[in-house]
C-alpha positions as CSV (number, residue, x, y, z in Angstrom):
1,X,64.6,102.5,83.7
2,X,64.4,105.8,85.6
3,X,67.5,107.2,87.3
4,X,67.6,106.9,91.0
5,X,69.0,110.0,92.7
6,X,72.0,109.3,95.0
7,X,73.7,111.4,97.6
8,X,77.4,111.6,97.5
9,X,77.7,109.1,100.3
10,X,75.4,106.6,98.5
11,X,77.3,107.0,95.2
12,X,80.5,106.3,97.2
13,X,79.0,103.2,98.7
14,X,77.9,102.0,95.3
15,X,81.4,102.5,93.9
16,X,82.9,100.7,96.9
17,X,80.5,97.7,96.3
18,X,81.5,97.7,92.6
19,X,85.2,97.8,93.5
20,X,84.8,94.9,95.9
21,X,82.9,92.9,93.3
22,X,85.5,93.6,90.6
23,X,88.2,92.5,93.0
24,X,86.3,89.2,93.8
25,X,85.9,88.6,90.0
26,X,89.7,88.9,89.5
27,X,90.3,86.0,91.9
28,X,91.1,82.6,90.4
29,X,88.4,80.9,92.6
30,X,85.6,83.3,91.6
31,X,82.3,81.6,91.0
32,X,79.7,83.7,89.2
33,X,76.9,81.1,89.9
34,X,77.5,81.3,93.7
35,X,77.5,85.1,93.7
36,X,74.3,85.2,91.7
37,X,72.7,82.7,94.1
38,X,73.4,85.0,97.0
39,X,72.4,88.2,95.2
40,X,69.2,86.7,94.0
41,X,68.4,85.5,97.6
42,X,68.6,89.1,98.9
43,X,66.7,90.5,95.9
44,X,63.9,88.1,96.8
45,X,63.7,89.3,100.4
46,X,62.7,92.8,99.3
47,X,59.7,94.0,101.3
48,X,56.6,94.5,99.2
49,X,56.5,98.3,99.8
50,X,60.2,98.8,99.0
51,X,60.9,100.3,95.6
52,X,62.5,97.5,93.6
53,X,64.9,99.7,91.5
54,X,66.3,101.4,94.6
55,X,66.5,98.2,96.6
56,X,68.2,96.3,93.8
57,X,70.7,99.0,92.9
58,X,73.4,98.0,95.5
59,X,72.8,94.3,94.8
60,X,73.4,94.9,91.1
61,X,76.6,96.7,91.9
62,X,77.8,93.5,93.5
63,X,76.3,90.9,91.2
64,X,75.4,92.7,88.0
65,X,77.2,92.9,84.7
66,X,80.2,95.2,85.3
67,X,82.0,94.5,82.0
68,X,81.6,98.1,80.9
69,X,83.5,99.2,84.1
70,X,86.1,96.5,83.6
71,X,86.7,97.8,80.0
72,X,86.9,101.4,81.3
73,X,89.5,100.4,83.8
74,X,91.5,98.6,81.1
75,X,91.3,101.8,79.0
76,X,92.8,103.8,81.8
77,X,89.6,105.6,83.0
78,X,89.9,106.8,86.6
79,X,93.6,106.2,86.7
80,X,94.3,109.9,87.6
81,X,92.6,111.7,90.5
82,X,90.0,114.3,89.5
């Protein structure tokens, strides 16, 4: 998979989506199947001429596997401002 260049704003939005998703996952009523259903719906609405990797990037930030981010947070990564 090739890297998708992101502006600082886009990277911030991706981080915000990841933070929202991780918060939702921490809730006792979190339902992965429901989230996946909605994420897949929007992935399937991609216009034919849209580049799939770029289009799916924010959706994956919400519904993808974020276990590596969860582990980094548990290990204290990002706990101090840069």
